[in-house]
C-alpha positions in Angstrom: -34.7 24.1 4.6 -35.9 20.7 5.6 -33.3 20.4 8.2 -33.8 23.8 9.6 -37.6 23.0 10.0 -36.9 19.8 11.8 -34.6 21.3 14.2 -37.0 24.1 15.1 -39.9 21.7 15.7 -37.9 19.3 18.0 -36.1 21.9 20.0 -38.9 23.0 22.0 -40.0 19.4 22.9 -36.5 18.9 24.2 -36.6 22.0 26.3 -39.9 21.0 27.7 -38.4 17.5 28.5 -35.5 18.9 30.4 -37.8 21.3 32.3 -40.0 18.3 33.6 -36.8 16.5 34.5 -35.7 19.3 36.5 -39.0 19.8 38.2 -39.2 16.2 39.2 -35.7 16.1 40.5 -36.4 18.9 42.8 -39.6 17.4 44.0 -37.6 14.4 44.8 -36.0 16.2 47.7 -39.4 16.6 49.4 -39.3 12.7 49.9 -35.7 12.9 51.0 -36.7 15.5 53.7 -39.6 13.3 54.8 -37.2 10.4 55.6 -34.2 12.2 56.8 -35.5 14.3 59.6 -37.8 11.4 61.2 -35.2 8.8 60.8 -32.3 10.8 62.3 -34.3 12.1 65.4 -35.7 8.5 66.1 -32.1 6.8 65.9 -30.6 9.6 68.1 -33.5 9.6 70.5 -33.1 5.9 71.1 -29.3 5.9 71.2 -28.2 9.2 72.9 -27.4 8.6 76.6 -29.8 10.7 79.0 -32.2 11.6 76.4 -35.9 10.5 76.5 -38.1 10.6 73.6 -41.2 10.4 75.9 -40.1 13.8 77.7 -37.4 15.7 75.8 -37.9 17.9 72.8 -35.7 16.7 69.7 -34.1 20.2 69.6 -32.1 19.3 72.8 -30.2 16.6 70.6 -28.2 19.6 69.3 -26.3 19.8 72.6 -23.3 17.7 73.7 -20.5 16.2 71.8 -22.7 14.7 69.2 -24.9 17.7 69.0 -23.5 18.3 65.6 -25.6 15.4 64.1 -28.9 17.2 65.0 -27.7 20.6 63.7 -26.9 18.7 60.4 -30.3 17.1 60.5 -32.0 20.3 60.8 -29.9 22.0 58.1 -30.3 19.1 55.6 -34.0 18.6 56.2 -34.5 22.4 55.8 -32.5 22.7 52.6 -34.1 19.7 50.9 -37.5 21.2 51.9 -36.7 24.5 50.3 -35.5 22.7 47.2 -38.8 20.8 47.2 -40.6 24.1 47.4 -38.9 25.3 44.2 -40.2 22.0 42.6 -43.6 22.7 43.8 -43.6 26.1 42.5 -42.8 24.9 39.0 -45.1 21.9 39.1 -48.1 24.2 40.4 -47.5 26.9 37.9 -50.8 28.4 36.7 -52.8 26.4 39.3 -54.4 27.3 42.5 -52.0 27.5 45.3 -49.1 28.0 42.9 -47.9 31.2 44.7 -48.3 30.8 48.5 -48.2 27.0 48.7 -44.4 26.9 47.7 -43.6 30.2 49.5 -45.0 28.8 52.7 -43.2 25.6 52.3 -39.9 27.5 51.5 -40.5 29.5 54.8 -40.9 26.1 56.7 -37.6 24.9 55.3 -35.7 28.0 56.1 -37.0 28.1 59.6 -35.7 24.5 59.9 -32.3 25.6 58.7 -32.2 28.6 61.2 -33.5 26.4 64.1 -30.5 24.1 63.4 -27.9 26.9 63.3 -29.5 28.6 66.4 -28.9 25.8 69.1 -31.5 25.3 71.7 -30.2 25.7 75.3 -29.6 22.4 77.4 -32.6 21.6 79.5 -34.3 18.8 81.4 -31.1 17.3 82.5 -29.8 16.8 79.0 -26.7 18.5 77.5 -23.6 20.0 79.3 -24.7 22.0 82.4 -28.4 21.3 81.8 -30.8 22.0 84.8 -33.2 19.4 85.8 -36.0 21.5 84.4 -36.4 24.2 81.9 -33.4 26.7 81.4 -33.9 29.6 83.9 -32.0 31.9 81.6 -32.5 31.6 77.8 -29.5 32.5 75.6 -29.8 34.7 72.5 -29.4 31.6 70.3 -32.0 29.8 72.5 -34.5 32.5 71.8 -33.6 32.5 68.0 -34.2 28.8 67.9 -37.6 29.2 69.5 -38.7 32.0 67.2 -37.4 30.3 64.0 -39.2 27.1 64.9 -42.4 29.0 65.7 -42.3 30.8 62.4 -41.6 27.5 60.6 -44.4 25.6 62.1 -47.0 28.4 61.5 -45.9 28.4 57.9 -46.3 24.7 57.6 -49.8 24.8 59.1 -50.8 27.4 56.7 -49.2 25.5 53.8 -51.3 22.5 54.5 -54.5 24.5 54.0 -53.2 26.3 50.8 -52.3 22.8 49.3 -55.7 21.4 50.4 -57.4 24.2 48.4 -55.3 23.0 45.3 -56.2 19.5 45.8 -60.0 20.4 46.3 -59.9 22.5 43.1 -58.3 19.6 41.2 -60.9 17.0 42.3 -58.7 15.2 44.7 -61.0 15.4 47.8 -59.3 12.7 49.7 -55.9 14.5 49.6 -57.6 17.8 50.3 -59.2 16.2 53.5 -55.8 14.7 54.4 -54.0 18.0 54.1 -56.6 19.8 56.4 -56.4 17.1 58.9 -52.6 17.2 58.9 -52.6 21.0 59.3 -55.1 20.9 62.3 -53.3 18.0 64.0 -49.9 19.8 63.7 -51.4 23.0 65.0 -52.9 21.2 68.0 -49.8 19.4 68.8 -47.6 22.6 68.4 -50.0 24.4 70.7 -49.5 21.8 73.3 -45.7 21.6 73.2 -45.6 25.4 73.3 -46.9 25.5 76.7 -43.4 24.2 77.7 -44.7 21.0 79.3 -42.4 18.0 79.4 -45.3 15.5 79.9 -45.3 12.4 77.7 -48.9 13.2 76.9 -47.7 16.5 75.2 -44.3 15.5 73.9 -45.3 12.2 72.3 -48.2 13.6 70.1 -45.7 16.4 69.0 -43.3 13.8 67.7 -46.3 12.0 66.0 -47.2 15.4 64.3 -43.9 16.1 63.2 -43.6 12.6 61.5 -47.1 13.2 60.0 -46.0 16.5 58.6 -43.0 15.1 56.9 -45.0 12.2 55.7 -47.5 14.8 54.1 -44.6 16.6 52.5 -43.3 13.3 50.9 -46.8 12.4 49.8 -47.4 16.0 48.2 -44.1 15.8 46.3 -44.9 12.4 45.0 -48.2 13.6 43.7 -46.8 16.7 42.0 -43.9 14.4 40.7 -46.4 12.0 39.0 -48.4 14.9 37.6 -45.4 16.7 36.0 -45.5 15.7 32.3 -43.3 16.2 29.4 
């Protein structure tokens, strides 16, 4: 009887511990996503011949013999973001933003995967057969890339505000303000690049916004990781 009682009391604790470890492991992928995409784009942007970070969109890196690197970057960053979204859903269970925060983050991740699989058309002199300016005729996969990216970016912006509401309710006002600023900044940068302008005053702020967005994802993941208890 004593043995049976001890086993019954300790088993739930063991289950909770495993659940917490799984949640933390999933959230760790949010940090990985925050490093993989910016690092890959920066390295490629500085080393790929004919590519200019000041004027060319990162999506153009999917073209050419080394285009597979950017395709893999999109898919890997998207997959790790979706994984982090699952961890966020587990960590936020029962709290404000537990439903839509992770869902929107998952949509963002899925959009990145789709944007990678649907290659952007060569343009601005970069990529095989690229015109000097924007592509005159957009292919079906080029259209798909733009649609997937737009959906992903809108989802990310909305996610920033949903997570900000969670931080505000939890008493983390600094993180709440930080999340809202990230959402507003990314929205403004996205609106600028959506005009199709290749001016450095438009392209560079968008690169900065993408970096800020992934940094925000990493910080949120670390915060939830630390608050996940046994």
